[in-house]
N, CA, C and O atoms as a Tripos MOL2 file, in Angstrom:
@<TRIPOS>MOLECULE
protein
  176   175    44     0     0
PROTEIN
NO_CHARGES

@<TRIPOS>ATOM
      1 N         171.4820   33.4610   55.5350 N.3       1 MET1
      2 CA        170.8270   34.7290   55.2510 C.3       1 MET1
      3 C         169.7070   34.9920   56.2660 C.2       1 MET1
      4 O         169.6000   36.0880   56.8160 O.2       1 MET1
      5 N         168.8900   33.9890   56.5000 N.am      2 PHE2
      6 CA        167.7820   34.1440   57.4520 C.3       2 PHE2
      7 C         168.3040   34.4320   58.8560 C.2       2 PHE2
      8 O         167.7460   35.2620   59.5730 O.2       2 PHE2
      9 N         169.3730   33.7450   59.2450 N.am      3 VAL3
     10 CA        169.9420   33.9480   60.5810 C.3       3 VAL3
     11 C         170.4780   35.3720   60.7000 C.2       3 VAL3
     12 O         170.2880   36.0220   61.7280 O.2       3 VAL3
     13 N         171.1330   35.8520   59.6750 N.am      4 THR4
     14 CA        171.6810   37.2120   59.6920 C.3       4 THR4
     15 C         170.5640   38.2430   59.8540 C.2       4 THR4
     16 O         170.6800   39.1700   60.6550 O.2       4 THR4
     17 N         169.5010   38.0790   59.1020 N.am      5 LEU5
     18 CA        168.3750   39.0110   59.2060 C.3       5 LEU5
     19 C         167.7150   38.9370   60.5770 C.2       5 LEU5
     20 O         167.3100   39.9590   61.1300 O.2       5 LEU5
     21 N         167.6080   37.7380   61.1210 N.am      6 THR6
     22 CA        167.0220   37.5740   62.4530 C.3       6 THR6
     23 C         167.8750   38.2710   63.5080 C.2       6 THR6
     24 O         167.3460   38.9370   64.3970 O.2       6 THR6
     25 N         169.1940   38.1170   63.4080 N.am      7 VAL7
     26 CA        170.0940   38.7710   64.3670 C.3       7 VAL7
     27 C         169.9960   40.2850   64.2290 C.2       7 VAL7
     28 O         169.9530   40.9930   65.2350 O.2       7 VAL7
     29 N         169.9610   40.7850   63.0120 N.am      8 LEU8
     30 CA        169.8170   42.2270   62.8170 C.3       8 LEU8
     31 C         168.4960   42.7380   63.3840 C.2       8 LEU8
     32 O         168.4570   43.7900   64.0220 O.2       8 LEU8
     33 N         167.4290   42.0050   63.1550 N.am      9 ALA9
     34 CA        166.1240   42.4060   63.7030 C.3       9 ALA9
     35 C         166.1610   42.4140   65.2240 C.2       9 ALA9
     36 O         165.5890   43.3050   65.8520 O.2       9 ALA9
     37 N         166.8220   41.4400   65.8200 N.am     10 ALA10
     38 CA        166.9320   41.3810   67.2850 C.3      10 ALA10
     39 C         167.7350   42.5680   67.8090 C.2      10 ALA10
     40 O         167.3710   43.1650   68.8210 O.2      10 ALA10
     41 N         168.8120   42.9060   67.1310 N.am     11 LEU11
     42 CA        169.6220   44.0510   67.5580 C.3      11 LEU11
     43 C         168.8390   45.3570   67.4500 C.2      11 LEU11
     44 O         168.8960   46.2020   68.3430 O.2      11 LEU11
     45 N         168.1160   45.5110   66.3590 N.am     12 ILE12
     46 CA        167.3160   46.7320   66.1870 C.3      12 ILE12
     47 C         166.2220   46.8060   67.2490 C.2      12 ILE12
     48 O         165.9630   47.8770   67.7980 O.2      12 ILE12
     49 N         165.5880   45.6900   67.5360 N.am     13 SER13
     50 CA        164.5590   45.6700   68.5740 C.3      13 SER13
     51 C         165.1530   46.0080   69.9360 C.2      13 SER13
     52 O         164.5630   46.7690   70.7020 O.2      13 SER13
     53 N         166.3040   45.4510   70.2340 N.am     14 GLY14
     54 CA        166.9720   45.7450   71.5090 C.3      14 GLY14
     55 C         167.3230   47.2090   71.6310 C.2      14 GLY14
     56 O         167.1570   47.8060   72.6940 O.2      14 GLY14
     57 N         167.8110   47.7960   70.5420 N.am     15 MET15
     58 CA        168.1500   49.2150   70.5710 C.3      15 MET15
     59 C         166.9000   50.0720   70.7520 C.2      15 MET15
     60 O         166.9400   51.0960   71.4350 O.2      15 MET15
     61 N         165.8070   49.6600   70.1500 N.am     16 PHE16
     62 CA        164.5490   50.3930   70.3050 C.3      16 PHE16
     63 C         164.0740   50.3520   71.7570 C.2      16 PHE16
     64 O         163.6770   51.3750   72.3150 O.2      16 PHE16
     65 N         164.1190   49.1730   72.3600 N.am     17 VAL17
     66 CA        163.7000   49.0410   73.7650 C.3      17 VAL17
     67 C         164.5940   49.8850   74.6670 C.2      17 VAL17
     68 O         164.1050   50.5490   75.5810 O.2      17 VAL17
     69 N         165.9000   49.8620   74.4140 N.am     18 ALA18
     70 CA        166.8220   50.6620   75.2120 C.3      18 ALA18
     71 C         166.5230   52.1540   75.0420 C.2      18 ALA18
     72 O         166.5960   52.9130   76.0080 O.2      18 ALA18
     73 N         166.1930   52.5690   73.8410 N.am     19 SER19
     74 CA        165.8760   53.9660   73.5860 C.3      19 SER19
     75 C         164.6130   54.3920   74.3240 C.2      19 SER19
     76 O         164.5660   55.4760   74.9050 O.2      19 SER19
     77 N         163.5950   53.5450   74.3000 N.am     20 VAL20
     78 CA        162.3470   53.8610   75.0020 C.3      20 VAL20
     79 C         162.5910   53.9400   76.5050 C.2      20 VAL20
     80 O         162.0830   54.8420   77.1710 O.2      20 VAL20
     81 N         163.3630   53.0020   77.0400 N.am     21 ALA21
     82 CA        163.6640   53.0140   78.4750 C.3      21 ALA21
     83 C         164.4350   54.2720   78.8470 C.2      21 ALA21
     84 O         164.1660   54.8760   79.8850 O.2      21 ALA21
     85 N         165.3780   54.6700   78.0230 N.am     22 SER22
     86 CA        166.1530   55.8800   78.2790 C.3      22 SER22
     87 C         165.2630   57.1150   78.2540 C.2      22 SER22
     88 O         165.4130   58.0120   79.0840 O.2      22 SER22
     89 N         164.3480   57.1610   77.3120 N.am     23 THR23
     90 CA        163.4320   58.2960   77.2130 C.3      23 THR23
     91 C         162.5310   58.3840   78.4410 C.2      23 THR23
     92 O         162.3090   59.4730   78.9690 O.2      23 THR23
     93 N         162.0130   57.2500   78.8960 N.am     24 ILE24
     94 CA        161.1540   57.2400   80.0840 C.3      24 ILE24
     95 C         161.9320   57.7040   81.2990 C.2      24 ILE24
     96 O         161.4150   58.4770   82.1050 O.2      24 ILE24
     97 N         163.1720   57.2450   81.4430 N.am     25 THR25
     98 CA        164.0040   57.6650   82.5690 C.3      25 THR25
     99 C         164.2490   59.1690   82.5320 C.2      25 THR25
    100 O         164.1750   59.8400   83.5620 O.2      25 THR25
    101 N         164.5390   59.6940   81.3500 N.am     26 ALA26
    102 CA        164.7820   61.1370   81.2180 C.3      26 ALA26
    103 C         163.5250   61.9380   81.5470 C.2      26 ALA26
    104 O         163.6100   62.9850   82.1900 O.2      26 ALA26
    105 N         162.3600   61.4580   81.1120 N.am     27 LEU27
    106 CA        161.1140   62.1670   81.4120 C.3      27 LEU27
    107 C         160.8270   62.1600   82.9080 C.2      27 LEU27
    108 O         160.3610   63.1620   83.4520 O.2      27 LEU27
    109 N         161.1010   61.0450   83.5800 N.am     28 LYS28
    110 CA        160.8850   60.9920   85.0340 C.3      28 LYS28
    111 C         161.8140   61.9670   85.7410 C.2      28 LYS28
    112 O         161.3970   62.6680   86.6630 O.2      28 LYS28
    113 N         163.0710   62.0160   85.3140 N.am     29 ARG29
    114 CA        164.0360   62.9300   85.9260 C.3      29 ARG29
    115 C         163.6100   64.3740   85.6970 C.2      29 ARG29
    116 O         163.7060   65.2020   86.6030 O.2      29 ARG29
    117 N         163.1400   64.6800   84.4930 N.am     30 GLU30
    118 CA        162.6780   66.0260   84.1770 C.3      30 GLU30
    119 C         161.4660   66.3960   85.0340 C.2      30 GLU30
    120 O         161.3510   67.5320   85.4940 O.2      30 GLU30
    121 N         160.5670   65.4410   85.2480 N.am     31 ASP31
    122 CA        159.3920   65.6810   86.0780 C.3      31 ASP31
    123 C         159.8020   65.9740   87.5180 C.2      31 ASP31
    124 O         159.2360   66.8590   88.1590 O.2      31 ASP31
    125 N         160.7850   65.2340   88.0240 N.am     32 GLN32
    126 CA        161.2550   65.4780   89.3890 C.3      32 GLN32
    127 C         161.8870   66.8610   89.5060 C.2      32 GLN32
    128 O         161.6730   67.5660   90.4920 O.2      32 GLN32
    129 N         162.6700   67.2470   88.4900 N.am     33 ASP33
    130 CA        163.2780   68.5790   88.5130 C.3      33 ASP33
    131 C         162.2090   69.6670   88.4760 C.2      33 ASP33
    132 O         162.3230   70.6810   89.1660 O.2      33 ASP33
    133 N         161.1770   69.4530   87.6740 N.am     34 PHE34
    134 CA        160.0990   70.4390   87.5760 C.3      34 PHE34
    135 C         159.3740   70.5630   88.9100 C.2      34 PHE34
    136 O         159.0720   71.6710   89.3530 O.2      34 PHE34
    137 N         159.0920   69.4270   89.5540 N.am     35 ARG35
    138 CA        158.4150   69.4660   90.8540 C.3      35 ARG35
    139 C         159.2630   70.1840   91.9020 C.2      35 ARG35
    140 O         158.7350   70.9340   92.7230 O.2      35 ARG35
    141 N         160.5730   69.9550   91.8750 N.am     36 ALA36
    142 CA        161.4660   70.6370   92.8150 C.3      36 ALA36
    143 C         161.4510   72.1460   92.5600 C.2      36 ALA36
    144 O         161.4600   72.9320   93.5080 O.2      36 ALA36
    145 N         161.4270   72.5540   91.2960 N.am     37 MET37
    146 CA        161.3830   73.9700   90.9730 C.3      37 MET37
    147 C         160.0840   74.6000   91.4730 C.2      37 MET37
    148 O         160.0950   75.7150   91.9950 O.2      37 MET37
    149 N         158.9670   73.8900   91.3130 N.am     38 VAL38
    150 CA        157.6820   74.4010   91.7860 C.3      38 VAL38
    151 C         157.7160   74.5580   93.3000 C.2      38 VAL38
    152 O         157.2020   75.5450   93.8280 O.2      38 VAL38
    153 N         158.3100   73.6100   94.0020 N.am     39 GLU39
    154 CA        158.4040   73.7110   95.4650 C.3      39 GLU39
    155 C         159.2470   74.9140   95.8760 C.2      39 GLU39
    156 O         158.9180   75.6060   96.8400 O.2      39 GLU39
    157 N         160.3310   75.1650   95.1490 N.am     40 ARG40
    158 CA        161.1710   76.3290   95.4670 C.3      40 ARG40
    159 C         160.3990   77.6270   95.2120 C.2      40 ARG40
    160 O         160.5480   78.5920   95.9610 O.2      40 ARG40
    161 N         159.5840   77.6540   94.1700 N.am     41 ARG41
    162 CA        158.8050   78.8530   93.8590 C.3      41 ARG41
    163 C         157.7530   79.1140   94.9400 C.2      41 ARG41
    164 O         157.4590   80.2630   95.2690 O.2      41 ARG41
    165 N         157.1920   78.0290   95.4880 N.am     42 LYS42
    166 CA        156.1680   78.2010   96.5390 C.3      42 LYS42
    167 C         156.7680   78.8230   97.7930 C.2      42 LYS42
    168 O         156.0610   79.4930   98.5460 O.2      42 LYS42
    169 N         158.0540   78.6120   98.0290 N.am     43 ALA43
    170 CA        158.6930   79.1540   99.2270 C.3      43 ALA43
    171 C         158.7470   80.6790   99.1940 C.2      43 ALA43
    172 O         158.7950   81.3190  100.2450 O.2      43 ALA43
    173 N         158.7390   81.2620   98.0030 N.am     44 PHE44
    174 CA        158.8730   82.7260   97.9020 C.3      44 PHE44
    175 C         157.5530   83.4200   97.8610 C.2      44 PHE44
    176 O         157.5030   84.6470   97.7780 O.2      44 PHE44
@<TRIPOS>BOND
     1     1     2 1
     2     2     3 1
     3     3     4 2
     4     3     5 am
     5     5     6 1
     6     6     7 1
     7     7     8 2
     8     7     9 am
     9     9    10 1
    10    10    11 1
    11    11    12 2
    12    11    13 am
    13    13    14 1
    14    14    15 1
    15    15    16 2
    16    15    17 am
    17    17    18 1
    18    18    19 1
    19    19    20 2
    20    19    21 am
    21    21    22 1
    22    22    23 1
    23    23    24 2
    24    23    25 am
    25    25    26 1
    26    26    27 1
    27    27    28 2
    28    27    29 am
    29    29    30 1
    30    30    31 1
    31    31    32 2
    32    31    33 am
    33    33    34 1
    34    34    35 1
    35    35    36 2
    36    35    37 am
    37    37    38 1
    38    38    39 1
    39    39    40 2
    40    39    41 am
    41    41    42 1
    42    42    43 1
    43    43    44 2
    44    43    45 am
    45    45    46 1
    46    46    47 1
    47    47    48 2
    48    47    49 am
    49    49    50 1
    50    50    51 1
    51    51    52 2
    52    51    53 am
    53    53    54 1
    54    54    55 1
    55    55    56 2
    56    55    57 am
    57    57    58 1
    58    58    59 1
    59    59    60 2
    60    59    61 am
    61    61    62 1
    62    62    63 1
    63    63    64 2
    64    63    65 am
    65    65    66 1
    66    66    67 1
    67    67    68 2
    68    67    69 am
    69    69    70 1
    70    70    71 1
    71    71    72 2
    72    71    73 am
    73    73    74 1
    74    74    75 1
    75    75    76 2
    76    75    77 am
    77    77    78 1
    78    78    79 1
    79    79    80 2
    80    79    81 am
    81    81    82 1
    82    82    83 1
    83    83    84 2
    84    83    85 am
    85    85    86 1
    86    86    87 1
    87    87    88 2
    88    87    89 am
    89    89    90 1
    90    90    91 1
    91    91    92 2
    92    91    93 am
    93    93    94 1
    94    94    95 1
    95    95    96 2
    96    95    97 am
    97    97    98 1
    98    98    99 1
    99    99   100 2
   100    99   101 am
   101   101   102 1
   102   102   103 1
   103   103   104 2
   104   103   105 am
   105   105   106 1
   106   106   107 1
   107   107   108 2
   108   107   109 am
   109   109   110 1
   110   110   111 1
   111   111   112 2
   112   111   113 am
   113   113   114 1
   114   114   115 1
   115   115   116 2
   116   115   117 am
   117   117   118 1
   118   118   119 1
   119   119   120 2
   120   119   121 am
   121   121   122 1
   122   122   123 1
   123   123   124 2
   124   123   125 am
   125   125   126 1
   126   126   127 1
   127   127   128 2
   128   127   129 am
   129   129   130 1
   130   130   131 1
   131   131   132 2
   132   131   133 am
   133   133   134 1
   134   134   135 1
   135   135   136 2
   136   135   137 am
   137   137   138 1
   138   138   139 1
   139   139   140 2
   140   139   141 am
   141   141   142 1
   142   142   143 1
   143   143   144 2
   144   143   145 am
   145   145   146 1
   146   146   147 1
   147   147   148 2
   148   147   149 am
   149   149   150 1
   150   150   151 1
   151   151   152 2
   152   151   153 am
   153   153   154 1
   154   154   155 1
   155   155   156 2
   156   155   157 am
   157   157   158 1
   158   158   159 1
   159   159   160 2
   160   159   161 am
   161   161   162 1
   162   162   163 1
   163   163   164 2
   164   163   165 am
   165   165   166 1
   166   166   167 1
   167   167   168 2
   168   167   169 am
   169   169   170 1
   170   170   171 1
   171   171   172 2
   172   171   173 am
   173   173   174 1
   174   174   175 1
   175   175   176 2
@<TRIPOS>SUBSTRUCTURE
     1 MET1         2 RESIDUE 1 A MET
     2 PHE2         6 RESIDUE 1 A PHE
     3 VAL3        10 RESIDUE 1 A VAL
     4 THR4        14 RESIDUE 1 A THR
     5 LEU5        18 RESIDUE 1 A LEU
     6 THR6        22 RESIDUE 1 A THR
     7 VAL7        26 RESIDUE 1 A VAL
     8 LEU8        30 RESIDUE 1 A LEU
     9 ALA9        34 RESIDUE 1 A ALA
    10 ALA10       38 RESIDUE 1 A ALA
    11 LEU11       42 RESIDUE 1 A LEU
    12 ILE12       46 RESIDUE 1 A ILE
    13 SER13       50 RESIDUE 1 A SER
    14 GLY14       54 RESIDUE 1 A GLY
    15 MET15       58 RESIDUE 1 A MET
    16 PHE16       62 RESIDUE 1 A PHE
    17 VAL17       66 RESIDUE 1 A VAL
    18 ALA18       70 RESIDUE 1 A ALA
    19 SER19       74 RESIDUE 1 A SER
    20 VAL20       78 RESIDUE 1 A VAL
    21 ALA21       82 RESIDUE 1 A ALA
    22 SER22       86 RESIDUE 1 A SER
    23 THR23       90 RESIDUE 1 A THR
    24 ILE24       94 RESIDUE 1 A ILE
    25 THR25       98 RESIDUE 1 A THR
    26 ALA26      102 RESIDUE 1 A ALA
    27 LEU27      106 RESIDUE 1 A LEU
    28 LYS28      110 RESIDUE 1 A LYS
    29 ARG29      114 RESIDUE 1 A ARG
    30 GLU30      118 RESIDUE 1 A GLU
    31 ASP31      122 RESIDUE 1 A ASP
    32 GLN32      126 RESIDUE 1 A GLN
    33 ASP33      130 RESIDUE 1 A ASP
    34 PHE34      134 RESIDUE 1 A PHE
    35 ARG35      138 RESIDUE 1 A ARG
    36 ALA36      142 RESIDUE 1 A ALA
    37 MET37      146 RESIDUE 1 A MET
    38 VAL38      150 RESIDUE 1 A VAL
    39 GLU39      154 RESIDUE 1 A GLU
    40 ARG40      158 RESIDUE 1 A ARG
    41 ARG41      162 RESIDUE 1 A ARG
    42 LYS42      166 RESIDUE 1 A LYS
    43 ALA43      170 RESIDUE 1 A ALA
    44 PHE44      174 RESIDUE 1 A PHE
């Protein structure tokens, strides 16, 4: 029982870390897109 709960906790923790990493990556990509849009606007 203890081993099962430990494995489940590890899986949930791993999924949480993966989710946070994915969110950070998406925010960085969004920031780059926003900066590119601002640069295009400055050209006009």
